[in-house]
C-alpha positions, 0 to 999 in steps of 0.5 A: 500500500505504501509503494502505491502511495509513493508511486502516485506521488512520484507520478505527480512530480512530488519527491517523497524521501519515504512513505509515511504511515497512514491512517486507515479507517479499516481496522481489520485490514490494518491489524491483518497487515500488522500481524503478517509483518510480525509473523514474518519477523518472527520467522526470520528470527527463528531461522537465525536462532536455528542457525546458531543452534547448528553451529553450537552442535558442530562445535560440541561434536568436536569433543573439545570441552573448552570449545563446548563451554565457549560455544555455549557462551556464544550461543547464549549471547547470539540468542540474546542479541537475536531476540533483541533484534526480533523485538525491535523488528516486531515493534517496527512492523507494528508501528509501520502498519498500526492505525495512526490515531489522534492522541486525543482519541482516547477516553480512559486513563488506562488507554492513555497510559498505554499510549504514553511512551515519551522517552528517548535513548540518551546513550546508544547501545547502552546495556550489559554485554558479555564482557561486563561493561557498558558501551559509551555513546559516540559524540558524533552519533545520530540522536534517536528522535523523541516521539510524541504519543499522548499525555494524560492531560490532553483531554482536559486541555491543561495548557493556556489557549489550547482548548479543543475549539476556541471561541467564535470558531467552527467545529470539525464535524468529521473529526469529532464523529470519527473520534466517537466511532473509534471510541465506540469500536474500542469500547465494543472490543473490550466487552469480552474482557470482563463484566465491568467492560460489559457494563460500561458498554451498556451504560454507553448505549443508554447514556443518550436516552438517560441524558435526554430524560434528565433534560426533559425533566429539568426543562419541564420543571423550570418551565413550570416555575417560570409559568407560575412565577410569571402568572403571579407577578403579572397579576401583582401589578394590579393587586394582591390576594391578602389571605394568600399572597402567593396566589395569583388572581385566578387561583385566589378567586378559585379559593373563594369558591366563585365559579366565574371571575374572568373579566369581573371582580371577586371578593378575595382579590384586592386592588392596590388602592383597596389594600391600602384603604383596608389598612386605613392608610387611604380614606374610604373611596369608591372604585368608580371615582377618578382618582381611584383609577389614577392610583391604580394606574400609578401602581400598575406603571410602578410595578411594570417599570420595576420589573423591566429595570430589574430584568435589564440590570440582571442581564447587563450585570451577570449574563449579557447572553441572556437577552433576546430570543436566543433562537438565532444563536441556537441555530448558529450553535447547532450548525457547528459554531462555538459561542462560549458562555451562551449555554452556560449556567449563569445564562440559564439562571439569569434567562429564567429569572429575567424571563419571569420579570420581562413577561410580568412587566407587560412588555410586548414579548413572549416567553416561548422563544426564550424557553428554547434557549433555556432548554438548550442551556439545560442540555449543554450543562447535563451533557457534561455529566456524560463524557460521551457528549460533553467531550465531543462537540458534534455529539453534544449537538444531538442533545441540544437538538433534543433540548430545543424540541423540549423547549417548544414542547413546554412553550406550547404544550405541543411535543410533536410540534417541538420535534418538527420545529427542531428538525425544520428550523434549528437543527443542522445535523439531525440523524434518525436516532436524534429524532426519536430522542427529541420526541422522547425528550419533548414528551417527558418535558410536556408531561413534567410541566403538566404534572407540576402546573396542570392549570398553567399554559392554557394552550393559548385557547389557552442598557437600562434607559432603553428598557425603562423608557420602553416599559414606561411607554408600554405601561402608560399607553396600554393601561387605558385599552383593555386589550393592550393592558391584559397579558398577550397570552390572555389576549390570544386566548380571548380572541381564539375563544367563542362566545357562550351564553354566559359570556358578558365580555365586550366581544360577546355583546350580541343582540341575543334571541333568548327565546331560542337558546339553541341559536348560536350567539354569533349569528345575532346582530352585533351590539355596540360593545362589539363595534367598540371592541373592534376599534380597541383591537385596531388601536391595540394592533397598531400599538403592539406592532410599533412597540414590539419593534423596539421591545425585541431589540432591548437587552431583556429575554424576549421572544417573538412567537406570542407577539406575532400570534397576537398580531394575526389573532387581532386581524383574524378576529376583526375580519371574522366579525366583519364577515359574520355581520355581512352574512347576517345582514346579507344572507342571500348574497351568492358568495354565502348561499352555498355554505350558509344556506343550511341554517348552520353557523358558517362564520366563527370569528374565533377560527378566523383569529386562529388562522390569522395567528398562524399565518402571521407567525408563519410569515414572520418565521417562515415555519410551515409544517411544524407550525401547522402541527403546533396549531393542531396540537393547540386546538385539538381539531382536525377540521382546522388543519386545511384552513391552517395549511392554506393560510400558512402557505399563502403567508409564506409565499407573500413573505418570500416575495417581499424578502427571503429571510425569516426573522431568525435568519435576519437576526443571524445576518444582523449579528454576523454569525457564520451560518451556512443556510442549507436551504439557499441555492448557490447559482454562480459558476465560480471555482474553488480558486476564487474563494481560497486563501491566499488568492493568486498573487497574494503570497504563499500559504503558510505551511510546515515542512515535514523535516525542515523546521526546528522547535523555535521555527514552529513556536514562532509560527504559532506566535505570529499566526492565528490559523487553526491548523497548517498544511504539512508539505515535503519542502519549501521548494516542493510543496507537495501535500503530506498532511494537515496538523491542528494548531491545538495538537502542535501546542500540546505536543511541543509543550509536552516534549519540550520538557524532555531532557536534551530537547532544545529550541534547535531540535528539528520537528519531524513529520516523518518516520526517519531522521534526515542523514546526516543529523548531529544536532539535539534529538529531533521531535517526531510528531507523526502521531498528530498528522492527519494524512488524509485531509479533505482536498479539492482542486482549484477548478472544483466548482464552488457549488460542490465545495459549498455542498461539501461544507453543508453536508459533511460539516467541514471546518476547512478544505485544502486546495491542490493542483497535481498534489501540490498545495495552493490554498485553503478554504474555511467556512468563513471564506465560503460565507465571505465569497457568497457575500461578495457575489451578492454585492454585500459587505464581506466583513459583515460576517464575524471573523476573528 
């Protein structure tokens, strides 16, 4: 196999002094060749030993006693030397055919210690001889190289700046997946070694299910606490339950055994002026007097501004990443980007507390998007409990995909919709096993939420100055309007609902026919309060649309799901009431004769509100299938699926005609995250040479030669550059590609081997198996173990469409550009995004570069 590689390189004009050991993914063939090499050496040694035995036998037959003793000594000495040569050849044969694994591809300390062999022979030929003295080394004799294998601390990254991936870098999907496969193969091989290894393999197989189970339990529990806390603090702006202050208005009125309390007062719930009046701090005054309403408004504004200010202070002080929705960043992280601290414990705590405060402040935002961020924080933290996921960024993203499904599940009470949302919107790599684990995680989260807070989440039918100003304006303007004063989720619930016989809300003020109780209420003529409510809803729509634009950008936890649903629900309800009255006053119109001539109710304003809400959210986020399933799980009616699908598709077509980006993609581009969208098509005809770095005429690519640089040269290269890795070539004059070495591996290897005796800054760094002859300097460092001999490469004439597909489907971190085996340049993920921006006549520096 090595001869084939050498022959191929020779054909391409690359002179390689030796054939390197190569990394193979076929372990069976590698072990087979290794065993063949070992057996061949053993046969050679056995033949030499038999020759010595024949010489000794001939000497014994001579009858000379002295000669017999002498031949016995010679035979023993030759046997010892031949055994030493045999062991050396066996080791060489095994090293020639062994799989070249990365030193970081080990999991247990035992495996690391077995691989740890960092030593060099300071005296050549040292050892006892038959004459009883030790041979001294020749001062001009070539020094044996110091070979790097592994260090027990490699996996824990003990060195400064040698983390597995640096902040704002992309992960290497192929390398991480290969590491996991090798770890799994090693685990399976040890199953037959004992009961402990068998239990370890079983635990490894179930660790993924156990992890998503814990994520589901934790996500459901935290979501329940957020729901309960937000409901209590939201009602705290208006009053309190004196007998049990920990109860919100709904539960307080339930405790008073009053069956109906919505839209009305109950005796157990006190507004703030009533609280102070009951304590004698205010004079007796009727709630109908004007200054009672003024006091109530002051308390309402005070609590709203206080909650918003506290949320902004917590975010600014402890966790700046806790602001906003979090879904755009989650999409970017799941695509393979590293944002340190975005899914940390402080972000989880502040996001949860700040979300309760922001929702309670009455700001035009929702908690559904931030709940996805909260669930992913939980998944990231719990992944470190299982090294299989905590130490592997690619595997960790499987847990994060399941966690995002759990976040949508607890937000809407829709487990299936959560899975589809994770698949359609946020996940970049979604294998089949992740689908089942996501479903299981979403189911557990929804079940835990329902068990802790069974009456919460009614299924919807069911920068300080900026924050304070927005909260103040929102509270002052929204208080006079009933529909802007109420919580957005409660508003959606009211708009979705149908009017019943006992409803006395303004939206249900119809001129009813009480002589026939079976007549639907919405088939009657609308009363004055209905028309008044339409004007209030129109004003609420304009106000909420304007205030949401500012609210979504302030530094507090904020989601866009609920405001978008509210916009669509208001429009749908207005259109539904208008259509209802048109049918009532003009029942003989040809447009209504088919559906409304049977005497049954054909117009339901609540259904129009539901369809409008789905259409608006679909236009904002570009969600399709997952949104239909979420709305179906919210309503529980199969009859609504066709109207929902029709409205969502129409909204998506209209939105795509106005702009291709959804709110989350626009947010990603606004922040400059290096996200390579799998849905976009590349329609240009450029080549790989147009996107590679460096361009032609811009100099040569920074490379490392396989045997021509010293430790000082490599350290200077690492100090003056910030590249993630370096191509290894034959020489400066012959840039034939040998392999690729990562910056992190170089840092660890040099730091480990530089501490060895005899290694100096002048020691040569080798990526070959042999030392150049002649070499009389300090012992060289052999780093073949960290060299990737099979990096993914493309030619300079490869179409960029193919290159982009490779980055999308293989999750590449970089690819090398060659011509006839000679290195020309390198293309990273950010180079691809820069190239796309340039072709679109956009600023290439808008993408976040290091």
